[in-house]
gemmi code that builds the backbone of each chain (N, CA, C; Angstrom):
import gemmi

chains = {
    "A": [
        ("MET", (136.428, 111.847, 136.889), (134.849, 111.514, 137.324), (134.913, 110.099, 137.866)),
        ("SER", (133.890, 110.447, 139.017), (133.528, 109.359, 139.943), (132.411, 109.119, 139.389)),
        ("ALA", (132.176, 107.327, 140.145), (130.747, 107.155, 139.490), (129.613, 107.615, 140.544)),
        ("THR", (128.673, 107.218, 139.541), (127.010, 107.621, 140.673), (126.825, 107.078, 141.424)),
        ("GLN", (126.868, 107.622, 142.983), (126.666, 106.257, 144.020), (124.647, 106.111, 143.809)),
        ("PHE", (124.637, 105.022, 143.367), (123.206, 104.811, 143.360), (122.231, 104.635, 144.564)),
        ("GLU", (122.911, 103.520, 145.907), (122.184, 103.313, 146.662), (122.157, 104.550, 147.657)),
        ("GLN", (123.163, 105.621, 147.803), (123.163, 106.871, 148.536), (122.064, 108.064, 147.825)),
        ("ILE", (122.073, 108.131, 146.707), (121.139, 109.156, 146.170), (119.875, 108.699, 146.343)),
        ("ILE", (119.146, 107.402, 146.071), (117.801, 106.767, 146.437), (117.807, 107.283, 147.956)),
        ("GLY", (118.692, 106.760, 148.666), (118.635, 106.755, 150.319), (118.254, 108.585, 150.864)),
        ("LEU", (119.193, 109.295, 149.960), (118.988, 110.440, 150.336), (117.452, 110.799, 149.977)),
        ("LEU", (116.679, 110.963, 149.339), (115.631, 110.888, 148.599), (114.619, 110.506, 149.673)),
        ("SER", (114.668, 109.254, 149.928), (113.377, 107.923, 150.393), (113.856, 108.994, 152.202)),
        ("ARG", (114.700, 108.885, 152.573), (114.867, 109.468, 153.997), (113.690, 110.430, 154.123)),
        ("SER", (113.862, 111.674, 152.825), (113.801, 112.875, 153.075), (111.769, 112.698, 152.756)),
        ("HIS", (111.651, 111.563, 152.469), (109.973, 111.416, 151.946), (109.509, 112.031, 150.735)),
        ("VAL", (110.608, 111.990, 149.798), (110.193, 112.636, 148.633), (109.836, 111.665, 147.586)),
        ("GLU", (108.356, 112.276, 147.260), (107.843, 111.035, 146.380), (108.168, 111.155, 145.023)),
        ("PHE", (108.612, 110.001, 144.564), (109.351, 110.095, 143.072), (109.168, 108.534, 142.550)),
        ("VAL", (109.177, 108.135, 141.226), (109.493, 106.881, 140.749), (110.289, 106.937, 139.963)),
        ("LEU", (111.306, 105.822, 139.839), (112.614, 105.783, 139.590), (112.153, 104.730, 138.146)),
        ("ILE", (113.062, 105.864, 137.413), (112.569, 105.511, 135.976), (114.124, 105.304, 134.896)),
        ("GLY", (114.035, 105.004, 133.942), (115.302, 105.092, 133.096), (116.279, 103.930, 133.254)),
        ("GLY", (117.674, 104.037, 133.196), (118.486, 102.829, 133.186), (118.501, 101.986, 134.541)),
        ("LEU", (118.167, 102.966, 135.391), (118.607, 102.425, 136.728), (117.326, 101.099, 137.297)),
        ("ALA", (116.199, 102.090, 136.902), (114.749, 101.049, 136.994), (115.240, 99.972, 136.316)),
        ("ALA", (115.616, 100.285, 134.660), (115.361, 99.035, 133.983), (116.624, 97.716, 134.792)),
        ("ASN", (117.732, 98.465, 135.279), (118.493, 97.270, 136.098), (117.805, 96.619, 136.951)),
        ("LEU", (116.918, 97.128, 137.966), (116.271, 96.708, 138.825), (115.170, 95.967, 138.584)),
        ("GLN", (115.091, 96.231, 136.830), (113.995, 95.077, 136.435), (114.561, 93.726, 135.643)),
        ("GLY", (115.928, 93.780, 136.206), (116.442, 92.932, 135.477), (117.580, 93.269, 134.088)),
        ("SER", (117.699, 94.309, 133.837), (118.205, 94.698, 132.608), (119.800, 94.640, 132.669)),
        ("ALA", (120.380, 94.147, 131.470), (122.392, 94.014, 131.567), (122.669, 95.227, 131.450)),
        ("TYR", (122.120, 96.307, 131.065), (122.733, 97.575, 130.305), (123.478, 98.660, 131.724)),
        ("VAL", (124.652, 98.708, 130.917), (125.320, 99.808, 132.593), (125.099, 101.097, 132.535)),
        ("THR", (124.336, 101.574, 133.200), (123.654, 102.896, 133.211), (124.632, 103.735, 134.278)),
        ("TYR", (124.526, 105.234, 133.993), (125.604, 106.121, 134.619), (124.912, 106.899, 135.429)),
        ("ASP", (123.642, 107.313, 135.425), (122.748, 108.213, 136.149), (121.682, 107.791, 136.854)),
        ("VAL", (120.953, 108.441, 137.766), (119.597, 108.094, 138.464), (118.706, 109.004, 137.735)),
        ("ASP", (118.115, 108.480, 137.234), (116.359, 109.227, 136.619), (115.606, 109.052, 137.486)),
        ("LYS", (114.636, 110.035, 137.834), (113.504, 109.728, 138.499), (112.511, 111.254, 138.215)),
        ("CYS", (111.098, 110.426, 138.262), (109.980, 111.364, 137.902), (109.562, 112.163, 139.270)),
        ("TYR", (109.894, 113.153, 139.861), (109.103, 113.464, 140.897), (107.576, 114.047, 140.771)),
        ("GLY", (106.988, 114.286, 142.216), (105.831, 114.321, 142.452), (106.221, 116.156, 142.137)),
        ("ARG", (104.995, 116.990, 141.717), (105.052, 118.738, 141.476), (104.292, 119.436, 142.384)),
        ("THR", (104.199, 118.590, 143.387), (103.177, 119.582, 144.562), (104.342, 120.387, 145.314)),
        ("LEU", (104.115, 121.296, 145.491), (105.133, 122.419, 146.445), (105.706, 121.929, 147.566)),
        ("GLU", (104.738, 121.084, 148.588), (105.429, 120.165, 149.571), (106.682, 119.332, 149.004)),
        ("ASN", (106.245, 118.341, 148.043), (107.413, 117.784, 147.495), (108.230, 118.253, 146.628)),
        ("ILE", (108.238, 119.292, 146.503), (109.372, 120.149, 145.632), (110.469, 120.546, 146.921)),
        ("GLU", (109.677, 121.217, 147.761), (110.379, 121.731, 149.179), (111.201, 120.625, 149.719)),
        ("ARG", (110.462, 119.341, 149.822), (111.352, 118.332, 150.233), (112.526, 117.889, 149.351)),
        ("LEU", (112.629, 117.941, 148.498), (113.307, 117.513, 147.356), (114.817, 118.702, 147.191)),
        ("CYS", (114.270, 119.639, 147.240), (115.313, 120.809, 147.379), (116.120, 120.523, 148.629)),
        ("SER", (115.397, 120.437, 150.051), (116.120, 120.378, 151.116), (116.825, 119.028, 151.120)),
        ("ALA", (116.508, 118.000, 150.704), (117.002, 116.332, 150.557), (118.434, 117.061, 149.765)),
        ("LEU", (118.427, 117.516, 148.719), (119.439, 117.451, 147.629), (120.159, 118.546, 148.317)),
        ("LYS", (120.308, 119.669, 149.125), (120.950, 120.722, 149.273), (122.521, 120.249, 149.846)),
        ("PRO", (122.409, 119.731, 150.543), (123.886, 119.155, 151.144), (124.910, 118.368, 150.207)),
        ("VAL", (124.326, 117.989, 148.579), (125.263, 117.273, 148.152), (125.440, 118.391, 147.003)),
        ("HIS", (125.375, 119.288, 146.951), (125.353, 120.806, 145.980), (124.844, 120.643, 144.779)),
        ("PRO", (123.662, 120.390, 144.283), (123.096, 120.100, 142.882), (123.423, 121.467, 142.079)),
        ("TYR", (123.649, 121.042, 140.928), (123.858, 122.068, 139.807), (123.767, 121.361, 138.847)),
        ("LEU", (123.643, 122.505, 137.572), (123.217, 121.958, 136.160), (124.158, 121.294, 135.456)),
        ("ARG", (123.887, 120.338, 134.837), (124.898, 119.753, 134.291), (125.453, 120.011, 132.948)),
        ("GLY", (126.871, 120.066, 132.995), (127.455, 120.597, 131.840), (127.410, 122.360, 131.479)),
        ("ALA", (126.651, 123.164, 132.584), (126.647, 124.256, 132.860), (127.776, 125.136, 133.144)),
        ("PRO", (128.162, 126.048, 132.858), (129.484, 126.882, 133.431), (129.511, 127.160, 134.997)),
        ("ARG", (130.409, 127.013, 135.445), (129.943, 127.428, 136.952), (130.065, 128.479, 137.394)),
        ("ASP", (130.019, 129.527, 136.534), (129.901, 130.852, 137.368), (128.258, 130.972, 136.855)),
        ("LEU", (127.624, 130.596, 136.418), (126.372, 130.701, 135.925), (125.445, 130.756, 137.468)),
        ("PRO", (124.768, 131.684, 137.692), (124.000, 131.895, 138.816), (123.165, 130.951, 138.982)),
        ("PHE", (122.867, 129.721, 139.803), (121.876, 128.770, 139.519), (121.797, 128.304, 141.283)),
        ("HIS", (120.438, 128.239, 141.626), (120.207, 127.977, 143.055), (119.023, 127.209, 142.753)),
        ("PHE", (119.343, 125.569, 143.389), (118.404, 124.351, 143.293), (117.360, 124.991, 144.269)),
        ("ASP", (116.530, 125.729, 143.691), (115.178, 126.028, 145.083), (114.152, 126.051, 144.781)),
        ("ALA", (113.027, 125.581, 145.585), (111.939, 125.577, 145.232), (111.047, 126.225, 144.126)),
        ("ARG", (111.709, 127.787, 143.917), (111.133, 128.683, 142.997), (111.779, 128.160, 141.504)),
        ("THR", (113.049, 127.817, 141.815), (113.473, 127.422, 140.513), (112.829, 126.000, 139.840)),
        ("VAL", (112.439, 125.161, 140.817), (112.112, 124.034, 140.486), (110.593, 124.262, 139.950)),
        ("GLN", (109.883, 125.041, 140.506), (108.509, 125.299, 140.105), (108.619, 125.838, 138.891)),
        ("ALA", (109.317, 127.018, 138.530), (109.673, 127.795, 137.414), (109.923, 126.828, 136.161)),
        ("GLY", (110.827, 125.429, 136.669), (111.245, 124.484, 135.685), (110.447, 123.625, 135.565)),
        ("LEU", (111.016, 122.049, 134.672), (109.940, 120.886, 134.718), (111.226, 119.726, 134.906)),
        ("ASN", (112.164, 120.028, 134.200), (113.004, 118.624, 134.208), (114.464, 119.139, 134.045)),
        ("PHE", (115.384, 118.560, 135.030), (116.588, 119.211, 135.341), (117.413, 117.952, 135.038)),
        ("THR", (118.740, 118.131, 134.543), (119.803, 117.296, 134.579), (120.743, 117.706, 135.348)),
        ("LEU", (120.902, 117.021, 136.556), (121.877, 117.773, 137.468), (123.070, 117.139, 137.840)),
        ("THR", (124.155, 117.572, 138.380), (125.553, 116.823, 138.946), (125.366, 117.011, 140.364)),
        ("THR", (125.919, 116.296, 141.130), (125.639, 116.421, 142.705), (127.036, 115.737, 142.920)),
        ("ASP", (127.101, 115.644, 144.698), (128.464, 115.490, 145.387), (128.310, 113.913, 145.002)),
        ("LEU", (127.447, 113.097, 145.005), (127.119, 111.932, 144.868), (126.924, 111.169, 143.386)),
        ("GLY", (127.160, 112.244, 142.581), (127.001, 111.926, 140.744), (125.821, 112.617, 140.078)),
        ("ASP", (125.515, 112.231, 139.326), (124.792, 112.610, 138.141), (123.068, 112.211, 138.656)),
        ("LEU", (122.282, 113.078, 138.369), (120.816, 112.744, 138.641), (120.196, 113.575, 138.304)),
        ("ASP", (119.182, 112.860, 137.093), (118.023, 113.692, 136.452), (116.569, 113.716, 136.838)),
        ("LEU", (115.947, 114.563, 136.871), (114.955, 114.995, 137.690), (113.829, 115.627, 136.550)),
        ("LEU", (112.844, 114.404, 136.756), (111.900, 115.080, 135.210), (110.288, 115.185, 135.718)),
        ("GLY", (109.981, 116.286, 135.220), (108.622, 116.145, 136.426), (107.343, 116.049, 135.333)),
        ("GLU", (108.133, 115.504, 134.009), (107.136, 114.757, 132.873), (108.059, 113.690, 131.883)),
        ("VAL", (107.361, 112.657, 131.642), (108.172, 111.644, 130.899), (107.458, 111.513, 129.612)),
        ("ALA", (107.803, 111.549, 128.635), (107.507, 111.092, 127.294), (106.894, 109.634, 127.624)),
        ("GLY", (105.506, 109.060, 126.913), (105.523, 108.329, 127.050), (104.609, 107.751, 128.362)),
        ("LEU", (104.656, 108.579, 129.401), (104.113, 108.324, 131.077), (103.391, 109.237, 131.330)),
        ("GLY", (103.857, 110.430, 131.404), (103.522, 111.331, 131.917), (103.858, 112.223, 133.245)),
        ("GLY", (102.867, 112.561, 134.232), (103.532, 113.090, 135.682), (104.141, 112.060, 136.525)),
        ("PHE", (104.053, 112.170, 137.781), (104.460, 111.275, 139.150), (103.152, 110.640, 139.254)),
        ("GLU", (101.957, 111.443, 138.810), (100.785, 110.504, 139.482), (100.565, 109.196, 138.716)),
        ("GLN", (101.047, 109.512, 137.119), (100.876, 108.183, 136.148), (101.848, 107.404, 136.332)),
        ("GLY", (103.149, 108.125, 136.609), (104.208, 107.170, 136.667), (104.040, 106.201, 138.095)),
        ("LYS", (102.750, 106.743, 139.016), (102.916, 105.815, 140.374), (102.082, 104.441, 139.912)),
        ("ILE", (100.834, 104.756, 139.061), (100.233, 103.716, 138.504), (100.855, 102.715, 137.720)),
        ("SER", (102.207, 103.250, 136.970), (102.819, 102.315, 136.209), (103.930, 101.459, 136.534)),
        ("SER", (104.037, 101.621, 138.026), (105.325, 101.161, 138.980), (105.110, 100.211, 139.694)),
        ("GLU", (105.733, 99.680, 140.570), (105.762, 99.101, 141.432), (106.870, 99.084, 142.360)),
        ("ARG", (106.130, 98.457, 143.723), (107.363, 99.160, 144.634), (108.371, 97.973, 145.159)),
        ("MET", (109.066, 98.043, 145.282), (110.537, 97.612, 145.796), (111.106, 97.977, 146.576)),
        ("GLU", (111.749, 96.984, 147.419), (112.249, 97.072, 148.896), (113.603, 96.718, 148.802)),
        ("PHE", (114.399, 97.645, 149.136), (116.128, 97.404, 148.772), (116.826, 98.393, 149.764)),
        ("PHE", (117.748, 97.867, 150.459), (118.371, 98.485, 151.501), (117.482, 99.565, 152.556)),
        ("GLY", (116.290, 98.827, 153.236), (115.490, 99.199, 154.162), (114.906, 100.381, 153.500)),
        ("PHE", (114.802, 100.301, 152.101), (113.843, 101.880, 151.525), (112.733, 101.052, 150.511)),
        ("ASP", (111.740, 101.521, 150.662), (110.440, 101.533, 150.205), (110.373, 102.200, 148.501)),
        ("VAL", (110.847, 101.694, 147.596), (110.719, 102.735, 146.310), (110.285, 102.484, 145.162)),
        ("LEU", (109.215, 103.279, 144.505), (108.436, 102.919, 143.276), (109.730, 103.363, 142.226)),
        ("VAL", (109.087, 101.686, 141.744), (110.437, 101.148, 140.615), (109.526, 101.068, 139.297)),
        ("LEU", (109.705, 102.025, 137.941), (108.524, 101.899, 136.837), (108.685, 100.504, 136.267)),
        ("SER", (107.561, 99.794, 136.089), (107.429, 98.539, 135.393), (107.966, 98.518, 134.253)),
        ("LEU", (108.200, 97.049, 133.567), (108.608, 96.663, 132.225), (108.001, 97.177, 131.366)),
        ("GLU", (106.520, 97.097, 131.375), (105.836, 97.767, 130.524), (105.943, 99.359, 130.566)),
        ("GLY", (105.917, 99.827, 131.279), (106.220, 101.328, 131.273), (107.421, 101.702, 130.863)),
        ("LEU", (108.439, 101.143, 131.182), (110.083, 101.270, 130.718), (109.996, 101.011, 129.193)),
        ("VAL", (109.074, 99.758, 128.853), (109.087, 99.944, 127.179), (108.485, 100.994, 126.460)),
        ("ARG", (107.217, 101.510, 127.219), (106.626, 102.554, 126.894), (107.518, 103.725, 126.278)),
        ("THR", (108.252, 104.360, 127.677), (108.836, 105.630, 127.856), (110.262, 105.327, 126.707)),
        ("LYS", (111.183, 104.229, 126.598), (111.581, 104.082, 125.448), (111.074, 104.252, 124.159)),
        ("LYS", (110.290, 103.794, 123.862), (109.712, 103.800, 122.434), (109.312, 105.155, 122.489)),
        ("ALA", (108.966, 106.035, 123.447), (108.392, 107.527, 123.039), (109.738, 108.303, 123.004)),
        ("ALA", (110.454, 107.956, 123.739), (112.011, 108.875, 123.673), (112.644, 108.713, 122.428)),
        ("GLY", (112.312, 107.357, 121.916), (112.906, 107.007, 120.366), (114.399, 107.173, 119.978)),
        ("ARG", (115.306, 107.984, 121.148), (116.590, 108.185, 121.016), (117.351, 106.686, 120.764)),
        ("ARG", (118.448, 107.016, 120.087), (118.986, 105.290, 119.403), (119.568, 104.850, 120.860)),
        ("LYS", (119.932, 105.391, 121.946), (120.460, 104.770, 123.134), (119.068, 104.036, 124.069)),
        ("ASP", (117.653, 104.716, 123.433), (116.613, 104.262, 124.559), (116.250, 102.669, 123.368)),
        ("LEU", (116.361, 102.969, 121.994), (115.618, 101.981, 121.521), (116.653, 100.602, 121.362)),
        ("LEU", (118.253, 100.816, 121.425), (118.901, 99.275, 122.065), (118.432, 98.558, 123.335)),
        ("VAL", (117.994, 99.652, 124.240), (117.466, 98.810, 125.389), (116.274, 97.964, 125.496)),
        ("LEU", (115.481, 98.284, 124.065), (114.069, 97.724, 123.909), (114.074, 96.302, 123.646)),
        ("PRO", (115.045, 95.602, 123.013), (115.214, 94.171, 122.865), (115.224, 93.599, 124.288)),
        ("ASP", (115.969, 93.816, 125.242), (116.579, 93.688, 126.423), (115.163, 93.736, 127.261)),
        ("LEU", (114.181, 95.043, 127.339), (113.161, 94.801, 128.137), (111.784, 93.567, 127.847)),
        ("GLU", (111.910, 94.017, 126.336), (110.683, 93.448, 125.700), (111.057, 91.759, 126.066)),
        ("ALA", (112.179, 91.182, 125.829), (112.641, 89.876, 126.138), (112.515, 89.771, 127.475)),
        ("LEU", (112.767, 90.605, 128.988), (112.341, 90.613, 130.026), (110.837, 90.320, 130.501)),
        ("LEU", (109.830, 91.068, 129.584), (108.518, 90.909, 129.832), (108.055, 89.516, 129.494)),
        ("GLU", (108.658, 89.109, 128.254), (108.161, 87.994, 127.885), (108.684, 86.749, 128.945)),
        ("MET", (109.871, 87.047, 129.036), (110.646, 85.754, 130.290), (109.500, 85.927, 131.648)),
        ("ARG", (109.219, 86.967, 132.002), (108.345, 87.075, 133.453), (107.069, 86.458, 132.983)),
        ("LYS", (106.527, 87.021, 132.042), (105.102, 86.105, 131.553), (105.303, 84.600, 131.663)),
        ("SER", (106.305, 84.203, 130.859), (106.493, 82.700, 130.342), (106.433, 81.722, 132.146)),
        ("GLY", (107.189, 83.009, 132.908), (107.662, 82.573, 134.125), (106.216, 81.917, 135.106)),
        ("LYS", (105.655, 83.027, 134.786), (104.360, 83.257, 135.649), (103.081, 82.183, 135.117)),
        ("LYS", (103.315, 81.994, 133.721), (102.582, 80.809, 133.384), (102.775, 79.337, 134.053)),
        ("LYS", (103.930, 79.214, 134.107), (104.340, 77.791, 134.878), (103.875, 77.479, 136.029)),
    ],
    "B": [
        ("MET", (93.409, 81.362, 73.629), (93.275, 80.078, 74.432), (94.964, 80.633, 75.128)),
        ("GLN", (96.265, 80.666, 74.252), (97.308, 80.762, 75.030), (97.599, 81.735, 75.987)),
        ("LYS", (96.432, 82.832, 75.327), (96.982, 83.986, 76.042), (96.611, 83.855, 77.615)),
        ("ARG", (95.333, 82.987, 77.725), (94.479, 82.737, 78.700), (94.857, 82.442, 79.861)),
        ("THR", (95.176, 81.134, 79.224), (96.488, 80.042, 79.957), (97.549, 81.016, 80.737)),
        ("ALA", (98.476, 81.631, 79.919), (99.369, 82.325, 80.348), (99.145, 83.340, 81.476)),
        ("LYS", (98.040, 84.138, 81.201), (97.302, 85.063, 82.082), (96.977, 84.290, 83.517)),
        ("LYS", (96.632, 83.032, 83.399), (95.662, 82.163, 84.491), (97.238, 82.007, 85.567)),
        ("ILE", (98.408, 81.403, 84.690), (99.582, 80.806, 85.360), (100.308, 82.181, 86.146)),
        ("SER", (100.268, 83.334, 85.502), (100.773, 84.717, 86.186), (100.288, 85.065, 87.153)),
        ("LYS", (98.845, 84.652, 87.241), (97.718, 85.429, 88.254), (98.254, 84.082, 89.477)),
        ("LYS", (98.441, 82.971, 89.227), (98.316, 81.811, 90.242), (99.979, 82.231, 90.806)),
        ("LYS", (100.707, 82.266, 90.145), (102.116, 82.807, 90.635), (102.253, 83.723, 91.460)),
        ("LYS", (101.439, 84.876, 90.927), (101.240, 86.058, 91.912), (100.778, 85.873, 93.267)),
        ("THR", (99.479, 85.045, 93.432), (99.022, 84.707, 94.619), (100.161, 83.899, 95.262)),
        ("LEU", (100.639, 82.931, 95.164), (101.943, 82.203, 95.566), (102.535, 83.284, 96.446)),
        ("ARG", (103.124, 84.208, 95.557), (103.971, 84.866, 96.053), (103.804, 85.984, 97.198)),
        ("GLU", (102.519, 86.060, 96.802), (101.710, 87.052, 97.903), (101.408, 86.404, 99.096)),
        ("ARG", (101.260, 84.971, 99.055), (100.859, 84.085, 100.361), (102.331, 83.883, 101.129)),
        ("SER", (103.463, 83.891, 100.218), (104.337, 83.500, 100.924), (105.014, 84.796, 101.538)),
        ("ALA", (104.758, 85.698, 100.964), (105.151, 87.146, 101.738), (104.437, 86.853, 103.150)),
        ("ARG", (103.021, 86.698, 102.860), (102.053, 87.172, 104.426), (102.603, 85.994, 105.258)),
        ("TYR", (102.929, 84.914, 104.791), (103.655, 83.765, 105.330), (104.813, 83.990, 106.390)),
        ("VAL", (106.052, 84.988, 105.888), (107.269, 85.487, 106.376), (106.725, 86.408, 107.441)),
        ("VAL", (105.917, 87.409, 107.151), (105.100, 88.636, 107.987), (104.640, 87.991, 109.094)),
        ("GLN", (103.839, 87.100, 109.006), (102.977, 86.026, 110.272), (104.017, 85.827, 110.869)),
        ("GLN", (105.274, 84.661, 110.185), (105.894, 84.057, 111.320), (106.747, 85.221, 111.786)),
        ("ARG", (107.140, 85.794, 111.446), (108.083, 86.905, 111.732), (107.314, 87.756, 113.394)),
        ("LYS", (105.840, 87.596, 113.308), (105.190, 88.301, 114.285), (105.382, 87.063, 114.974)),
        ("ARG", (105.092, 85.702, 114.858), (104.948, 84.924, 116.152), (106.408, 84.717, 116.563)),
        ("LYS", (107.545, 85.069, 116.135), (108.547, 84.869, 116.924), (108.678, 85.430, 117.860)),
        ("ASN", (108.917, 84.955, 119.494), (108.561, 85.795, 120.376), (109.503, 87.117, 120.926)),
        ("ALA", (109.379, 87.437, 122.101), (110.662, 88.577, 122.231), (111.709, 88.136, 122.434)),
        ("VAL", (111.565, 87.011, 123.036), (113.588, 86.343, 123.376), (113.983, 86.212, 122.114)),
        ("ASP", (113.257, 85.268, 121.320), (113.876, 85.274, 120.107), (114.674, 86.375, 119.280)),
        ("ARG", (114.034, 87.446, 119.392), (114.045, 88.583, 118.422), (115.375, 89.444, 119.697)),
        ("ALA", (115.154, 89.022, 120.823), (116.355, 89.719, 121.145), (117.687, 88.996, 121.219)),
        ("ILE", (117.821, 87.215, 121.231), (118.883, 86.772, 120.591), (119.467, 87.107, 119.380)),
        ("GLU", (118.282, 87.565, 118.515), (118.558, 87.492, 117.216), (119.143, 88.907, 117.126)),
        ("PHE", (118.759, 89.988, 117.516), (119.716, 91.156, 117.950), (120.820, 91.217, 118.713)),
        ("GLY", (121.264, 90.323, 119.342), (122.710, 90.304, 119.956), (122.657, 90.122, 121.519)),
        ("VAL", (121.185, 90.322, 122.355), (121.230, 90.160, 123.569), (121.616, 88.674, 124.372)),
        ("ASP", (122.740, 89.013, 125.206), (122.941, 87.677, 125.762), (121.764, 87.537, 127.095)),
        ("ILE", (121.049, 86.477, 126.508), (119.578, 86.156, 127.557), (120.166, 85.406, 128.879)),
        ("THR", (121.397, 84.796, 128.998), (121.933, 84.178, 130.200), (122.004, 85.317, 131.261)),
        ("LEU", (122.658, 86.477, 130.560), (122.783, 87.655, 131.732), (121.120, 88.002, 132.186)),
        ("LEU", (120.466, 87.882, 131.505), (118.985, 88.472, 131.901), (118.663, 87.514, 132.835)),
        ("GLN", (118.746, 86.510, 132.494), (118.252, 85.158, 133.664), (118.828, 84.970, 134.562)),
        ("GLU", (120.258, 85.565, 135.045), (121.029, 85.386, 136.092), (120.609, 86.594, 136.830)),
        ("ASN", (120.171, 87.645, 136.200), (119.599, 88.656, 136.938), (118.096, 88.815, 137.106)),
        ("LEU", (117.328, 87.927, 136.780), (116.306, 87.450, 137.119), (116.005, 86.565, 138.469)),
        ("LYS", (117.253, 86.150, 138.463), (117.468, 84.922, 139.909), (117.610, 86.037, 141.223)),
        ("LEU", (118.021, 87.276, 140.892), (118.665, 88.269, 142.082), (117.561, 89.146, 142.955)),
        ("THR", (117.831, 89.270, 143.996), (116.990, 90.423, 144.692), (116.935, 91.981, 144.334)),
        ("PRO", (116.153, 92.578, 143.867), (116.369, 94.177, 143.580), (117.940, 94.454, 144.448)),
        ("ALA", (117.800, 94.329, 145.546), (119.142, 94.874, 146.407), (120.448, 94.451, 145.441)),
        ("GLU", (120.337, 93.329, 145.383), (121.661, 92.766, 144.431), (121.731, 92.840, 143.021)),
        ("ARG", (120.339, 93.269, 142.685), (120.402, 93.890, 141.042), (121.409, 95.526, 141.300)),
        ("LEU", (120.568, 95.886, 141.815), (121.661, 97.520, 142.204), (122.663, 97.548, 142.706)),
        ("ARG", (123.118, 96.486, 143.504), (124.656, 96.356, 143.702), (125.468, 95.949, 142.588)),
        ("LYS", (125.187, 94.863, 141.745), (125.433, 94.833, 140.634), (125.953, 95.670, 139.742)),
        ("ALA", (124.626, 97.059, 139.115), (124.564, 97.827, 138.446), (125.652, 98.729, 139.217)),
        ("GLN", (125.606, 98.972, 140.345), (126.841, 99.896, 140.599), (128.396, 99.433, 140.719)),
        ("ASN", (128.447, 98.006, 140.437), (129.900, 97.223, 140.359), (130.244, 97.947, 138.959)),
        ("ALA", (129.338, 97.302, 138.219), (129.554, 97.605, 137.102), (129.739, 98.641, 136.255)),
        ("LEU", (129.120, 99.615, 137.094), (129.779, 101.310, 136.865), (130.762, 101.774, 137.158)),
        ("ASP", (131.060, 101.213, 138.573), (132.403, 101.470, 138.993), (133.606, 100.938, 138.031)),
        ("SER", (133.281, 99.748, 137.896), (134.150, 99.522, 136.886), (134.579, 99.897, 135.782)),
        ("VAL", (133.238, 100.575, 134.909), (133.467, 101.329, 133.857), (134.453, 102.536, 134.066)),
        ("VAL", (134.213, 102.945, 135.058), (134.448, 104.435, 135.369), (136.157, 104.391, 135.787)),
        ("ALA", (136.758, 103.133, 136.574), (137.811, 102.647, 136.822), (138.680, 102.530, 135.833)),
        ("LEU", (138.086, 101.939, 134.648), (138.749, 101.773, 133.821), (139.058, 102.694, 132.647)),
        ("ARG", (137.839, 103.809, 132.577), (138.055, 104.826, 131.905), (139.361, 105.722, 132.359)),
        ("ALA", (139.237, 105.724, 133.739), (140.233, 106.573, 134.758), (141.659, 106.075, 134.096)),
        ("GLN", (141.863, 104.475, 133.784), (143.203, 103.678, 133.651), (143.640, 104.502, 132.210)),
        ("VAL", (142.660, 104.295, 131.269), (142.699, 104.291, 129.979), (143.185, 105.876, 129.715)),
        ("GLU", (142.750, 106.840, 130.168), (142.993, 108.325, 130.266), (144.690, 108.513, 131.017)),
        ("ALA", (144.819, 108.092, 131.837), (146.148, 107.886, 132.579), (147.154, 107.605, 131.399)),
        ("PHE", (146.741, 106.312, 130.782), (147.351, 105.809, 129.829), (147.847, 106.659, 128.782)),
        ("ARG", (147.111, 107.219, 128.046), (147.137, 108.164, 126.981), (147.820, 109.677, 127.324)),
        ("MET", (147.537, 109.896, 128.275), (148.296, 110.954, 128.980), (149.872, 110.766, 129.053)),
        ("LYS", (150.165, 109.879, 129.615), (150.988, 109.145, 129.865), (152.029, 108.811, 128.184)),
        ("GLN", (151.199, 108.751, 127.324), (151.669, 107.989, 125.826), (152.199, 109.561, 125.343)),
        ("THR", (151.069, 110.701, 125.885), (151.408, 111.727, 125.256), (152.524, 112.426, 125.463)),
        ("THR", (152.725, 112.527, 126.787), (153.834, 113.210, 127.540), (154.894, 112.423, 127.350)),
        ("SER", (155.368, 111.491, 127.083), (156.293, 110.416, 126.944), (156.790, 110.792, 125.126)),
    ],
}
model = gemmi.Model(1)
for chain_id, residues in chains.items():
    chain = gemmi.Chain(chain_id)
    for i, (resn, *xyz) in enumerate(residues, 1):
        res = gemmi.Residue()
        res.name, res.seqid = resn, gemmi.SeqId(i, " ")
        for name, pos in zip(("N", "CA", "C"), xyz):
            atom = gemmi.Atom()
            atom.name, atom.element = name, gemmi.Element(name[0])
            atom.pos, atom.b_iso = gemmi.Position(*pos), 0.0
            res.add_atom(atom)
        chain.add_residue(res)
    model.add_chain(chain)
structure = gemmi.Structure()
structure.add_model(model)
structure.setup_entities()
């Protein structure tokens, strides 16, 4: 098992002008959380143009359904993405979750409203805000999501008290 | 008369108990998220350090942490394999 290459995955999609909001553990890290995350979670735009951009951007890194048997006939193309919604993928650059809709958030357009622009490594990336992350983690309600909540809520408080000073 | 006094005392005790319970709840609510996180076991100093970094530095730190975990897992796996074969 090799580690997911965060910068390369973000770069790959950003260079291809794919519309997405970075969510989940990596977004939490970018907001200051200290939890270790293993994959990249993205909420992607569901327009046909964006789906086509997404598919051609990922083609060189061979996206495949994570955990599925290798002989399963799976082609990550616009038709497949349009027919589905959320995909948990493994690629040559590591694990990538593509979500068309996120519990507690909605789709890409709603995600965009709840996100902030961050610039790193020359890319301008939409990252889900702390408030948005808290909402999605509460809505997901899994043990692993609830464990991060005290971290995120403390960061929110620290940010607020930092602004007051 | 005695009965009435006993009733009054028990009523007073009940209100006192209710008031203190309300106070505890209020105090709990008043406690801020940072205190709650510390109580939960979050190392706040890690968060404070992260907030001093730029997003690029935070991303690099997350990558280094993941690389370390993956490398460590591989080492453990290799050690286990060695143990079972020997």
